[in-house]
KEPA-976929 format. One line per 5 residues: number of its first residue (from 1); their letters; for each residue x negated, y negated, z of C-alpha. Coordinates in steps of 0.05 Angstrom, whole numbers. Example, Ala and Ser with C-alpha at 12.3 -4.5 7.8 and 13.67 -1.06 7.14 Angstrom:
% residues 2
1 = AS = -246,90,156  -273,21,143;
This chain:
% residues 336
1 = XXXXX = 0,0,0  -23,-71,-14  5,-139,4  29,-180,-56  -28,-229,-43;
6 = XXXXX = -77,-171,-52  -48,-146,-118  -115,-156,-153  -146,-101,-109  -100,-49,-141;
11 = XXXXX = -120,-16,-206  -79,-31,-268  -27,23,-278  -29,46,-206  43,26,-197;
16 = XXXXX = 92,69,-237  166,55,-244  207,109,-210  272,94,-244  306,41,-287;
21 = XXXXX = 374,30,-318  381,48,-392  389,-19,-426  408,-42,-496  394,-110,-526;
26 = XXXXX = 435,-133,-587  411,-199,-616  448,-238,-670  384,-256,-706  377,-183,-727;
31 = XXXXX = 439,-194,-771  411,-254,-809  409,-215,-875  483,-200,-873  516,-261,-840;
36 = XXXXX = 530,-323,-882  557,-372,-830  495,-379,-786  422,-360,-780  367,-354,-729;
41 = XXXXX = 391,-373,-658  457,-404,-682  523,-368,-671  596,-385,-684  664,-352,-674;
46 = XXXXX = 659,-320,-744  595,-281,-732  610,-266,-658  656,-211,-684  591,-172,-698;
51 = XXXXX = 579,-171,-623  651,-149,-610  643,-91,-658  575,-73,-629  603,-70,-558;
56 = XXXXX = 662,-26,-579  619,22,-620  562,30,-570  608,34,-509  652,87,-540;
61 = XXXXX = 590,130,-556  559,121,-487  624,141,-454  650,196,-499  587,225,-532;
66 = XXXXX = 540,221,-473  588,219,-414  557,157,-382  606,126,-332  575,62,-306;
71 = XXXXX = 565,13,-364  560,-62,-354  562,-109,-414  532,-178,-404  528,-240,-449;
76 = XXXXX = 456,-261,-456  471,-335,-450  454,-352,-522  460,-306,-582  471,-235,-561;
81 = XXXXX = 493,-183,-510  460,-133,-463  486,-67,-438  463,-37,-371  477,38,-361;
86 = XXXXX = 469,51,-287  488,124,-274  440,155,-225  419,210,-273  408,159,-329;
91 = XXXXX = 362,116,-286  313,174,-281  309,188,-356  241,191,-390  220,144,-446;
96 = XXXXX = 226,201,-495  298,216,-477  315,141,-479  285,138,-549  327,197,-570;
101 = XXXXX = 391,163,-546  377,98,-582  357,136,-646  424,172,-643  458,104,-639;
106 = XXXXX = 419,74,-697  444,78,-769  415,14,-800  341,28,-811  286,-9,-848;
111 = XXXXX = 253,-77,-848  266,-140,-889  235,-109,-951  283,-49,-950  348,-65,-988;
116 = XXXXX = 385,0,-974  383,10,-899  440,59,-892  443,130,-921  507,171,-910;
121 = XXXXX = 538,232,-943  609,258,-952  603,300,-889  601,248,-833  576,262,-762;
126 = XXXXX = 633,249,-713  595,189,-684  590,157,-753  662,172,-769  688,142,-704;
131 = XXXXX = 643,81,-712  669,69,-783  740,73,-756  724,17,-707  691,-25,-762;
136 = XXXXX = 751,-15,-807  796,-52,-757  754,-114,-763  725,-109,-833  776,-146,-875;
141 = XXXXX = 784,-205,-828  710,-210,-811  673,-190,-874  721,-204,-931  756,-266,-904;
146 = XXXXX = 709,-296,-852  642,-281,-884  670,-277,-955  616,-226,-974  640,-220,-1046;
151 = XXXXX = 653,-293,-1059  605,-303,-1117  554,-267,-1160  496,-283,-1113  532,-248,-1057;
156 = XXXXX = 563,-189,-1094  494,-174,-1125  470,-160,-1054  525,-108,-1046  513,-79,-1115;
161 = XXXXX = 440,-70,-1095  466,-17,-1047  500,20,-1104  459,70,-1146  440,48,-1217;
166 = XXXXX = 494,88,-1253  551,69,-1301  592,51,-1239  543,-5,-1225  558,-39,-1292;
171 = XXXXX = 632,-26,-1284  634,-61,-1217  594,-120,-1244  644,-130,-1301  704,-121,-1256;
176 = XXXXX = 680,-169,-1203  673,-224,-1255  747,-217,-1274  772,-222,-1202  777,-283,-1157;
181 = XXXXX = 769,-265,-1083  730,-219,-1036  791,-177,-1016  808,-166,-1090  736,-146,-1108;
186 = XXXXX = 732,-99,-1048  797,-64,-1068  769,-57,-1138  705,-26,-1112  745,24,-1071;
191 = XXXXX = 788,41,-1131  728,52,-1177  688,97,-1131  749,140,-1116  767,158,-1188;
196 = XXXXX = 764,233,-1202  708,222,-1253  664,183,-1204  680,230,-1146  646,286,-1186;
201 = XXXXX = 582,244,-1191  534,265,-1135  509,193,-1131  578,165,-1120  634,178,-1071;
206 = XXXXX = 671,150,-1011  606,144,-973  587,84,-1016  644,45,-984  623,70,-915;
211 = XXXXX = 550,52,-926  568,-19,-944  613,-27,-883  559,1,-837  505,-42,-870;
216 = XXXXX = 544,-106,-857  576,-90,-790  540,-35,-750  502,-52,-686  428,-66,-694;
221 = XXXXX = 390,-43,-632  320,-61,-609  291,9,-595  232,-19,-556  278,-52,-505;
226 = XXXXX = 315,14,-492  258,64,-491  211,25,-445  218,36,-370  176,-26,-356;
231 = XXXXX = 213,-71,-405  244,-132,-370  314,-157,-388  347,-220,-365  389,-205,-303;
236 = XXXXX = 463,-220,-299  479,-291,-275  412,-319,-295  413,-385,-333  390,-389,-405;
241 = XXXXX = 338,-445,-409  359,-468,-479  435,-470,-473  445,-476,-398  497,-421,-404;
246 = XXXXX = 501,-369,-349  489,-297,-368  557,-270,-348  587,-199,-347  638,-185,-401;
251 = XXXXX = 705,-153,-382  708,-95,-431  784,-94,-428  783,-165,-456  723,-160,-503;
256 = XXXXX = 763,-185,-563  780,-248,-525  710,-263,-499  685,-331,-523  611,-347,-513;
261 = XXXXX = 626,-421,-520  672,-423,-459  621,-389,-413  603,-433,-352  540,-474,-356;
266 = XXXXX = 496,-489,-296  513,-564,-301  588,-549,-301  581,-504,-240  542,-558,-203;
271 = XXXXX = 597,-608,-218  651,-560,-195  612,-546,-130  606,-621,-118  681,-627,-122;
276 = XXXXX = 690,-568,-75  640,-598,-26  676,-665,-26  743,-632,-13  714,-590,43;
281 = XXXXX = 687,-652,78  757,-682,77  786,-619,108  738,-602,164  687,-634,208;
286 = XXXXX = 627,-588,198  644,-540,255  599,-485,279  621,-442,220  565,-406,184;
291 = XXXXX = 538,-441,123  528,-374,89  602,-358,95  617,-427,68  574,-415,6;
296 = XXXXX = 603,-346,-8  672,-377,-12  650,-434,-57  636,-395,-120  708,-370,-120;
301 = XXXXX = 730,-442,-131  689,-448,-195  696,-423,-266  645,-368,-248  696,-331,-205;
306 = XXXXX = 727,-285,-257  658,-262,-281  636,-247,-210  700,-206,-201  681,-163,-262;
311 = XXXXX = 611,-153,-232  638,-135,-163  687,-85,-192  629,-52,-230  587,-48,-166;
316 = XXXXX = 646,-20,-126  655,37,-177  580,50,-176  581,53,-100  641,100,-98;
321 = XXXXX = 605,146,-147  542,145,-104  580,162,-41  617,217,-77  551,248,-99;
326 = XXXXX = 524,244,-28  586,280,-2  577,335,-54  504,345,-33  524,346,40;
331 = XXXXX = 579,398,27  531,441,-13  480,440,43  533,460,94  556,518,50;
336 = X = 484,541,43;
């Protein structure tokens, strides 16, 4: 053991993490090649739908495919979301297992120089099929209307770059020029690839439609964040230095209504606390009541309260699970 002031006396690597939550980091900048409304650190209500889809897709898989129970989704405070998986068994996973999980959850692969980042076939893995079903609910409103991904030749050429160089490629190019909107061009694409003649072509099929949907809408995970046991991630309720927004938990039941632009900022919370403090002074004469109790009550009178409630509910469920496991172990020891 060494005191913090004596940390230099300890060899590098002597301290090893015993456990850590499995975390996921989804950053909007990783979608810059497929979103038209914003780029870099900028976000808007149009592209935020990407985060909504990402949360729904990853959360469903973590819950149903892996059986993880304790999942906390948190807004980063600027341009993305984080997920903390806190099950006791998960916290002890090795880096190799964590890598395997994030690989399972990754379909969009390849750097900026790779045009075709998604490769599917007619036989879809259940995870892929269920993910596409989620994307389908948002695709028309998000991609065809909001992002208008087939608005003009410059944009539809990006989609045609994902289609094999076959007669279908030329057919789509001609057809797109005759039509006048993204929804019309998308329906035409679906119609062309589903004709009996094209369905017989081993380079064409319904998976072309799925590949495009996944390419434009599927979550893009940072594998290094998830696999590393020593990787640091901004904690819930920290303040983002650029925006001043607080990194708040997201209520999964209301994920479609979550708005990053209405999240409390540190300056807003300070103003709200000033109002609370002024009102308290009018009501009571600084009795011998504990200041700590006074502070605990104060946050409930600010716009942070509903987010703290989400966090407390998550912790309560985690605590119940831990106590349940302890009881099981105790009963097993008694039986033995």
